[in-house]
C-alpha positions in Angstrom: -15.6 6.8 -28.5 -12.7 9.2 -29.3 -9.3 8.0 -30.5 -7.8 9.5 -27.3 -10.2 7.7 -25.0 -8.9 6.8 -21.6 -8.6 3.0 -21.3 -9.8 1.7 -18.0 -9.7 -1.8 -16.4 -12.1 -2.6 -13.6 -11.0 -4.9 -10.8 -13.6 -5.8 -8.2 -14.9 -9.2 -7.1 -18.6 -8.0 -7.1 -20.1 -8.1 -10.6 -22.8 -5.7 -9.7 -20.2 -3.1 -8.6 -18.2 -3.6 -11.8 -21.4 -3.1 -13.9 -22.2 0.1 -12.0 -18.7 1.5 -12.6 -18.9 0.5 -16.3 -22.2 2.3 -16.8 -20.9 5.4 -15.0 -17.7 5.6 -17.0 -18.8 4.6 -20.4 -21.4 7.4 -20.5 -18.4 9.6 -21.0 -17.1 10.1 -24.6 -13.5 10.1 -23.5 -13.5 6.9 -21.3 -13.5 3.3 -22.5 -13.7 0.2 -20.2 -11.4 -2.4 -21.8 -11.8 -5.2 -19.3 -13.1 -6.5 -16.0 -11.3 -8.6 -13.4 -12.8 -10.5 -10.5 -9.6 -10.8 -8.5 -6.1 -9.5 -8.2 -4.5 -12.2 -10.3 -6.8 -11.5 -13.2 -6.3 -7.8 -12.8 -2.5 -8.3 -13.2 -3.1 -10.5 -16.2 -5.6 -8.2 -17.9 -3.4 -5.1 -17.2 -0.6 -6.8 -19.1 -2.9 -7.9 -22.0 -4.9 -4.7 -22.5 -2.4 -2.1 -21.4 -5.0 0.3 -19.9 -4.3 3.8 -18.8 -5.9 3.4 -15.4 -6.8 0.3 -13.3 -9.7 0.9 -11.0 -8.7 -1.5 -8.1 -10.8 -2.8 -5.2 -8.8 -3.9 -2.2 -10.5 -6.9 -0.7 -10.7 -9.6 -3.4 -10.2 -13.4 -3.2 -6.8 -14.9 -3.9 -4.5 -12.1 -4.8 -5.9 -9.0 -3.2 -5.9 -5.5 -4.6 -2.8 -4.4 -2.7 -0.6 -7.2 -4.0 -2.0 -6.7 -7.5 -1.2 -3.0 -7.3 2.3 -3.8 -6.3 2.8 -6.2 -9.2 1.3 -3.8 -11.7 3.3 -0.8 -10.7 6.5 -2.8 -10.3 6.2 -3.7 -14.0 5.9 0.0 -14.9 2.3 -0.7 -15.8 -0.7 1.6 -15.8 -1.6 3.9 -13.0 -3.8 2.4 -10.3 -6.8 4.2 -8.7 -7.7 2.4 -5.4 -11.3 2.3 -4.2 -11.4 1.9 -0.4 -13.7 2.3 2.5 -13.4 5.0 5.1 -11.8 3.7 8.2 -9.3 1.3 6.6 -6.2 3.4 6.9 -4.0 0.3 6.8 -5.1 -0.4 3.3 -4.6 3.2 2.3 -1.0 3.4 3.5 -0.1 0.0 2.2 -1.4 1.0 -1.2 0.6 4.2 -1.1 3.8 2.1 -0.7 2.6 -0.3 -3.4 2.6 2.6 -5.9 -1.0 3.5 -6.2 -1.6 6.9 -7.7 -5.0 7.7 -6.3 -7.6 6.8 -3.7 -11.3 7.3 -3.8 -14.0 6.3 -1.3 -16.6 3.8 -2.6 -19.4 6.1 -1.6 -18.1 9.0 -3.8 -20.4 10.5 -6.4 -20.3 9.3 -10.1 -18.9 12.7 -11.0 -16.0 12.3 -8.5 -15.2 8.8 -10.0 -15.1 10.2 -13.5 -12.9 13.1 -12.6 -10.6 10.8 -10.6 -10.1 8.6 -13.6 -9.2 11.7 -15.7 -6.8 13.0 -13.1 -5.0 9.8 -12.8 -4.9 9.2 -16.6 -3.1 12.5 -17.2 -0.4 11.5 -14.7 -1.5 13.4 -11.6 -2.2 12.0 -8.2 -5.5 12.1 -6.3 -6.5 11.7 -2.7 -10.2 11.9 -1.6 -10.5 15.0 0.6 -11.7 12.8 3.5 -8.5 10.8 3.3 -6.0 13.6 3.0 -6.0 14.4 6.8 -5.4 10.8 7.6 -2.4 10.5 5.3 -0.9 13.7 6.8 -1.5 12.6 10.3 0.1 9.2 9.7 3.2 10.6 7.9 3.7 13.7 10.1 3.2 12.5 13.7 2.7 15.1 16.4 5.6 13.9 18.6 8.8 11.9 18.1 7.3 9.2 20.4 4.4 8.7 18.0 6.7 8.4 15.0 6.7 5.1 13.2 9.9 3.7 11.5 10.5 5.6 8.3 8.7 3.7 5.5 10.7 5.3 2.8 14.5 5.9 3.0 15.4 9.6 3.2 16.8 10.5 -0.2 20.1 12.3 -0.2 18.8 13.8 -3.4 16.6 16.2 -1.4 19.6 18.4 -1.0 20.0 18.4 -4.8 16.7 20.1 -5.4 17.1 23.6 -6.7 15.3 26.4 -4.8 12.6 26.5 -7.4 12.2 22.7 -7.3 11.9 22.9 -3.6 9.1 25.4 -3.9 7.4 23.1 -6.3 7.6 20.2 -3.9 6.1 22.3 -1.1 3.3 23.3 -3.4 2.7 19.7 -4.4 2.5 18.7 -0.7 -0.2 21.4 -0.3 -2.2 19.6 -3.0 -1.8 22.3 -5.7 -2.3 21.4 -9.4 0.2 22.4 -12.1 -2.0 25.3 -13.1 -2.2 26.5 -9.5 1.6 26.2 -9.0 2.2 28.1 -12.3 0.0 30.9 -11.1 1.5 31.1 -7.6 5.1 31.0 -8.9 4.5 33.1 -12.0 5.7 30.3 -14.3 4.4 28.8 -17.5 2.5 25.5 -16.9 4.9 23.7 -19.2 7.8 24.9 -17.0 6.0 23.6 -13.9 5.6 20.2 -15.5 9.3 20.1 -16.1 10.1 21.0 -12.5 7.6 18.4 -11.2 9.3 15.8 -13.4 12.7 16.7 -12.1 11.5 16.6 -8.5 10.1 13.1 -9.0 13.3 11.9 -10.6 15.5 13.3 -7.9 13.4 12.0 -5.1 13.0 8.6 -6.8 9.2 9.0 -6.5 6.9 7.1 -8.9 4.3 9.9 -8.9 3.0 13.0 -7.2 1.4 11.0 -4.4 4.7 9.5 -3.3 6.4 12.8 -3.6 3.8 14.3 -1.2 4.4 11.5 1.3 8.1 12.0 1.2 7.6 15.8 1.7 5.8 15.1 5.0 8.2 12.4 6.1 11.2 14.6 5.5 9.7 17.5 7.3 9.6 19.7 4.2 6.0 20.6 5.2 3.9 20.0 8.3 0.2 19.6 8.7 -1.9 22.6 9.7 -3.2 22.5 13.2 -6.7 21.2 13.4 -9.2 23.6 14.9 
């Protein structure tokens, strides 16, 4: 185990599932599982005690569920939360977005995808499973005004405070671009991109890239591509 190992807390009410995740993650030299929680309340307690970098959070758990636990952990400026969800439960996905989760992965994802997701979340980026991205876009960018739900996030006046370059960065974020891809597209140093991303998040009042992407679609900064 390296000194810079990513510290992970597992939260799932099925011991067999936790064991499987532990085996997958601890094969990697840069990941360490620091604790296991069987419900949301225990996850909140262990997150405060162990201060992990990432909490791998199930949704359906007895007592305090994963959504409520995520809300408490992120409200306390705790670790980033990676939600594991099942395809078809959009209500969980969107509720977790508002609770401050930084990533979403399907439970039938490959071990390689799980490991990569943990690394992405640990370095401060956001992640959506490809299968879920279209659903998020469809929900936050309805096809007609009649389909539009009440705005879940207040429109920030700070959108107008973004510089032209910051606006370009926001558009790129909404397209799912990484910092390296944004740097290449805009001919900037990656460190400069990181600075722009940080400023965009601050001005929008977004916790992370995921929430910034949601806001970009809600505010009409970008629109989903037509499906064909």
